[in-house]
Each structure stands twice: as C-alpha cells, then as structure tokens.
C-alpha positions, 0 to 999 in steps of 0.5 A: 591190257590190264584193268584197274581194280578201282574203276571209280579212280578212272571215273574221276578223270573222265570229262563230264559233258556240259549241259546243252542250252536248255537242258536240265542238270539230270540230262547232264548227269545222264550222259557222263561217260565213265572209263575203265582201264584208260591209257595216258593221254596223247597229243594227237590222233583219233580215238577208235571206238568199237560200238558193242553195246547193242541189245542184239535182239535179233541175234538172241545173244550178245553178238560182240562175244561171238567168235570170228576167224583170226585169219580175217583179223590179221590180214583184213582178208578171208582165209581159213584158221583154227583160231578165233577171236570175238567180233568185238576184239576183231573190230578193235584190232582193225582200229589199232592200225589207225588210232592213237587209242582204242576203247569199247563202248558197251552200253549197259553191258559194260564189263571191262574184263569182258572186253579186255580193253578200256571201256566207255560205260553208257550210264543210261540204259535204253538211251540209244546209240546217240548216248554212246556217241556222245560219251565217246566224243566227251572221252576223245576230248579228254584224251586231246584226240581229234575226234572218233573213228566209230566201228560197230562190232557186227561189221566183220569185213571192214578194215583199214581200206574202208576206214581210211577214205573217211578219215581222209575226208574229215582231214584238211588238205593243204593248198597244193597238196592234191597237185600243182595249183590245186585249191585248199579243200575244206574238211567235213566234220564227219564222214560215213558210207551210204549203202543202198541209200542208208547211212552207216553211222557206226562205220564213220569218223566224227571230228571233235567239232561234232561234240556240241551238236551231240550234246544239243541233240541228246539234250533235246531227247534225240536217240539216233546218231544222225540227229546231230546233223539235223539243225532242228535237233541241235538248235540251228547249227549242224556239223558238215557231213560227207556221205560217201558212196562205195564201189561194188567191192567196198559195198560188199565189205560194209555188211553187218550181222543182224541174225544168227543166219547172217553170222553163220553164212558170212563166217562160213564164207570167210572160212571157205575163202569166198569172202 
C-alpha cells in the first residue's frame, strides 16, 4: 500500500477524541491520533491494529522489525521457509483475514514507510499502551468500524483460530442462534485471553463502546490498558470484559517475545517444525 507524501492531509481527517469529564484541553490534544496512508471508510467490520510501538528494552532492538519465517505467516502453522517478513507484518497479515481495515500503532517510532501500512501515530511519548488503544478506538470510530481487534507484534504464533473466539464473544447472538429455544446472549464490550492468571490486553477485541471509558481513564492519568475496566478510573462506568481461559493448545500459541533468547528459541522451533 502506498504512503501519501503529505501525511498532514490525512491528519485533518482523523477524529480528535473528546475530552473526558474533568480533563483539560491539554489532555484532549495529547491523545489525538494522526493517521498516515489511511484507506477509504467502510460501513462495517473491525479495525485490526498491530501494536508495534513498544520500547523493546529487553530485546535491545526494535522487535517489530525482526524477521519471521513466511511459512508460519501464510499457513498459521509452523514450517521451514527461506523467506521471511517482519514480526509487525506477520501480525498484520493475520489480521487481514478478519478485519475490514488493518493499521499499525507505532507509538513514538511511527514511520509509515517502515510499516508499509497505514500507521496510527501516538503523539505522546512514554504515555503507555492506553494512549495507543485510545488512538485506535478513535480511529475505528472515524472509519465507522464496530471496534478494534488488537494484536501485539511480539505474539507470532497467534492466528485466526486464537482471535475468532474473542470476536464471537463481543458479537450479539440472536435468539435461537445457539439452537432451538436458546435465549439471547448479551455480548461483552471486550474480550481477552487469560494466560497463567494474567490478562492479555494486546490479544483482544474492543467494541467501540469501550471508547468513553478509554477517554476517561487516559484523562485520569492511567496508562495500563486494563484501567478502562476499573470504575474508579472511568468515573463510575466500565465496559463489560469477558476473560477467556485457553485450552493447552491455545495457551501455547499465546506466547510473547520479550528477549532475544525468547525470539531465537521460538524462531528455531518454528523453522524446525516443532512449533
């Protein structure tokens, strides 16, 4: 996808978030997302967002740009291949199969040419992952999307099979859809996996109904993504979060890479076909 030479023109179309109650105009400006190379708006679907703006301190380099075997990208499974793509693009291709739009949240790194895809720019350095989610939700609202499917670039084994249960959880099921006489099941506002009693907020789905809470929590100075589910941080109302417990196979695919030893070990396992 080509990147426009005048990213400022795209920024004029990006929707600025409204200030949360009790927040200042400065906080309002700080969270305005800027988008480079954005596609035309669509009527429905989800915005897939690859989160690739972390500092990668323990990795020692920008992990989003590390190469990953193409075989696992194309098939969602292991296998040897002489070709590779970046961890960032691997995650984007996973989201391609689920989402109407796929963009990359690069935080302060934010080079559109580097990602090769539309980039959601985080204009506040060191503001934490909540600033990235807020910008992504604002972007989703501007596109007319239902919400955001979030995927960290450093979870290279996650495929559609791990994301689809989350997506189903936040979608409303009509009466009788689950079988004859089955009741309507109310959807959650968000869904994420729990691994070893730890939430995975960057392998998650957030409906647009999470946006007011994200604005309020960020305006209150919160930085962690899960703060949007804390009524004390959002002014009393919090979205409904469904935490899913994975089976053993799914849990093994929800691994993330924090160090070069993590990366080398998992990449070698994929190339050998043992993962």
